[in-house]
N, C-alpha and C positions, 0 to 999 in steps of 0.2 A: 485729792481729785476727786474721786468717787462722790464726795460729798456735794460737788459743784454741778452733779447732774440733776437735771430736774424731771422730777416723776410725772408723766404725764396720766392724769386721768381721762381718757380721750373720751369725747362725746360718743365715739364708736363703742367703747369697752362695753362690755354685758356684765351680766350680773355674777356676783358671788350666789349670785344666785345661781339658781337651781345650780344658778349660782351654783348649790351643792344639793344632791338631792338623797340621802340616803333616810333611815329611818332607825330607831333604839332599839328594834326586836332582834332576833337571832338570825334573821334573814341576809343574805349578801347575794351580790351580783353572781350570777353563773359564770362569768367570763374572768373572775378574779380568784373565787373561794378555793376551787380545788387546786390552784397552781400558787399557792402562798406559802413562804416560808418566814419563820420568824428571823429577825436581824437582831443585831446589838445596838444599832442607832436608835436610842430614842425609844426603845420597846416597838418599833414599829415591823410593818410586814413588808417583807420583800416577795413581789407575784411576778413569776414568769410563765409564759406559755411556750408550745412546740408549735413551729409553723413551717413553712418552706414554699416552694413556687416562686417562678421569676427570677431576677437578679439575685445572686447572693453575696450579702455583705457583710464581712465579719464587723461585730460591735454589739453595741448596747444603747438602747434608749431608755432614758431614767425619768420617770417623773416625780415630783414632790408634789404631794396634794395640800391643799390647805386642809383647814381643822373637819371639813364636811367629811372628809374620806374618799376612799375610792369607790365604795358601793353606794355612792350618794344617789343613784340613779339621776345625777344631773353634769354639772360641767367636771368634777373630778373623773367620774367615769366615763363620760365621752372622751377625755382626754386621753385616758388608758387604752380605749376601744381603738381610738387613732394609732396608739403605738403598738398595739397587737396585730391591727391591720399591716401595719409597716413590718413587722414580725414574719407574718405571713407572706406577704409581696418580696421581701428582700431579705430574709432570714435573720434580720436584726433582733437581739435578745431585748424583750420587752420587761422592765423592771418598775416598780413603785415604792415609795416609801410613804405612809400616812403620816400626816402631823395630827397630833391631839391638843396640840396647844401652839401659840405663836412662838414658843421658845424652843420649837422644834425645827422650825423653817432653818434655820443656820445648821443645827446638827445633821439635818437628812442632807442638805446641801453638800457640807463636808466629806459626808459618807460617800457620796456620789462621785466628788472630785476624786477622793482617795482611791476608789474603784476604777477610774479612768474611763468612765462612760464616753461614748463619743458624743452625746448631747443630753444634756440635764433641762427637762422641762418643767417649769414651775407654773402652778396654777393659780391666779387670781391677781388680785390689787395687793393683798396684804404681804405676798411675797414680793413685792417689787423691790423695797430699798435691800433686801437680804441677796435677792439675784444680782442687783447693781453691785455690791460690793464683792461679792465672789467673783463675778466677771471681770472687775478691774484688778482682783488681786491674782486672777488665773487665766490671762490672756488667751491663753493656748485653748482652754477649755469652750468647748461650743455650749450655749445656751439658747433656750426657747422660752417666752413666757406668754401666758395667757390673760389679756385684758389689763395690759401697761402698755405705754410708749415711755421713751424718754428722750430728754432734749439737753443735749446733743444726744443722738443714737450712740448704742455702745456697738463698737464692730462685731463682738463676738456673742450678741443677742439678738435672736429673731424675734421680733414681737408680733403677737397675734390678737387681733382686733376684731370687733364685728360692729356693723353698724345697726346695733339692735332698736333704735328709737324708731325706725321705719316698719318694722314686723308690729312693735308694740303700738304705733299709731294706728295701724291696721285692726288689731285686737282691740283699742279703745273703741272704734269705729263700729265694730262686730257687737262689742258689748253694748254701746247705746242704742244700737238697733234690736239688741235681744232683751234688754230688760223689762220687766214686766211692772215693776214699780216705780220705774223711774230715776233709781239709785244704783250705783256700780261702787266699787271701791277696788284700790291698791292697797298694799304696804310691802316695806322692805325688811330685809334682815337687818342692816346696819346703813346708815346715811353717809354712804360715800357712792363717788360718781359712777361706778361700774353698776351700782344697783338703781341709783335714781334716774340714769339715764333711760331706763325701761319704764320708769313711772311717769316721765316727763312725756314719754311718747304716747304712752296709754290716756294720760289726761288730757294731752293736745287732739288725740284722735277721737275722743269724747265730745270735745268742744267743737272740732271740725262737723260731727255729725250734726250737733245742735244748730251749728251755723247754715249747714245745708239745707236740715230737714225743719227748722223754727222749733225744735223741739227744747227742754230745757232738763236735760237729764243731768243729774248732780254726781259728780266723781267724789268719793269721800277719800282720805288717809293720803294726800301730798297736795299742797299748794303752791310747788317751783322751788320751795327752799326747805319747808319743815313737812312732817308730816307722822305716819305711823308706823313705827318700827319695831320689831322684837328686841333688838338688841343682841343677837346673835346668831347663828344659821344652823343652830343643833335640835333646839327644843321643839319638838312636837306639840308638847301643851300650850306653847305660846300661840302656836298657830291655829289651835282649837279656839283658843279664847279671843284672838283678834277677831277671827272669823265669826264668833258668836256675837262680839261686839257689833261689828257691822251689820249683821243679820238683823240684830235690834234696833239698828237705825233705818233698816228698810233695804240694805243692799240685798240684791239677788245674784249678782255677779261678782266675784272677787278674783284678784291678779294678784298672788302674792309673788314677791321677787327676794326670797329668803331661803332659799336651799330647803333642806329636810324640813323646816319651820311649816313651809308651804305643804308638806306632806299631813299636818295636822289640821290643815283647814280644809283639805280634801276630805279627811276623814268626819270632819265636822259637817260638812256637806251631804255626805252619803248619808249620815244619821239624821240629819236636819231634814233634806228630801226637798227644799226650797231654794238652795243657793247652787251655783253653779262656779265653777272654778275655770280659770286659764292658766294652762300650766308655764312652765319657763323652761328654755335651754333643750331639754330633751321632750319628745312627744309622752305627756305625761299619760295619755291614754294607755300606751304600751308599757311605759316604764313603772306605773302605780297600777297593776290590775285591779288590785282590791278595791279601790274607788273610780274604776275607769269610768263609771258611768255618768260622775259628775263634771267630767273635762268636756267643756264646749270646743276648745282647740287649746294649742299651746303656742308661744313664741319660741320659735326654733333658732339656736344658736349652734351651728354646727362647728363644735370644738374639735369632733373627730376628724373632721376632714382637715382642719388647720394644721393639727397637729401632724397627721400624716405627711400633708405638704412639707411642713419644716422638716422632717426625719429625712424625706425624701430629697428636698434642697439642701439642706446643710450636710447631712452625712453621705448620702449616696451621691450626690453631684457637686459636694465639695465647695458649695457656695455660703459662707456664713451671712451672719447677720441678716440686714434688710427686714421689711415689715410683709405681713398679710393683713389684707382687710376683706373680712366676709360681707357681702352684700346681697341684699335682693336680686341683683341682677347677675351675680355670679353664683348665688343659692348657697352661700355660706351662712344666710340667715334666712328665715321664711316663718310660715303659718301652717302649721299642722291641720291634717284632714279633721274634717268635723265627726267623724267616724260614727256611733250610735246617734248622735244628735244631730245628724244632717239631715233628717227628715223634719227636725224641728226650727231649722233657718230656712225662712222664706226664700223662694228661688230668687226674688228680686233682690235680697239683701245679699245672697251669695253672688250674685252678678256684680253689685255694687263694690264688694270686698275685692273680687277679680280687678275690677277696672282701678280700685283705688292702688293696687300693687303696680299696675302698669304704669298708672299717672305719676307714682313715686320713683318708678325705674327711670321714666322718661325725663324725670326732673319740672313735671308740669306743677305739684305740689310739693311741699316739703314737709316733714314731720317735726319741725321745732317750732310750729306755732307761728312762724313768719308769713 
């Protein structure tokens, strides 16, 4: 029966990107490192924090990450921050198991099923099949999943998706307005819909700028069906290599949709001095302080808000299943501040970006190129 359920890669879905954002050094998220305990499941880590305040609810909200890990500075970390906020507000215990390969997905979900978690939150498109299988085999177990939809819906799975095409469109328009070389670029971790939806929006935003301004800004890395991909979401060296290649082709603004791979591009930009980066999922100016100076802005996917909503809806209010969609209008997605680069962004362009966001919300234009 589970095999008949169609996994939807919604145009709303966001990235595995930063989709996951960690690095390969010894640093880790302050929100998780001090509260981690070794578990037997796949050699992963279970993290908990202490919190309180507000309505107290007994139970546990349990996250299974993708291979980016919980300290990825991106979507896995954001998801756990949402669980931690629920812990603070409701007293629910926040736990996490990190997956180091796709072989860990089922083992980690099974571990949390065995523990009797009140909700199991799986993060990313690659966990879609495993989540559907376990939900079908355990109809009384509640789940939520980031970046996946199911057709038909699964009663005990709350889907969390995001209209990231719109803010990516805005980022493309901004990049086209800021480039000094007339060339910008984007690339992904893997060619899957939750990644390419960002790339579609970005390239369409560049094209819209050209249409409005009569310019010919070139967007490298994606043609609507194929493009540049690292083939993974973990290797920072790949991010440096891809950014260097784009820079050699003249790109001075790069939009990586590749998790921690994108941190390698930011490192390259810091050393090179002539390339700006647009971050993804998280506000990377804040999440990647070592390279903060290179971030023009970030395309925000507020997974923490969606996960908190899922825990409140399913565990606190007892309303299983359903779906959540983050949009520009409900502020589930957005564009980060320009931070240190605000002075470099002309006031006229800033006003155009604001007007573009308003037009997208109003439905006066669309980010799909139509």
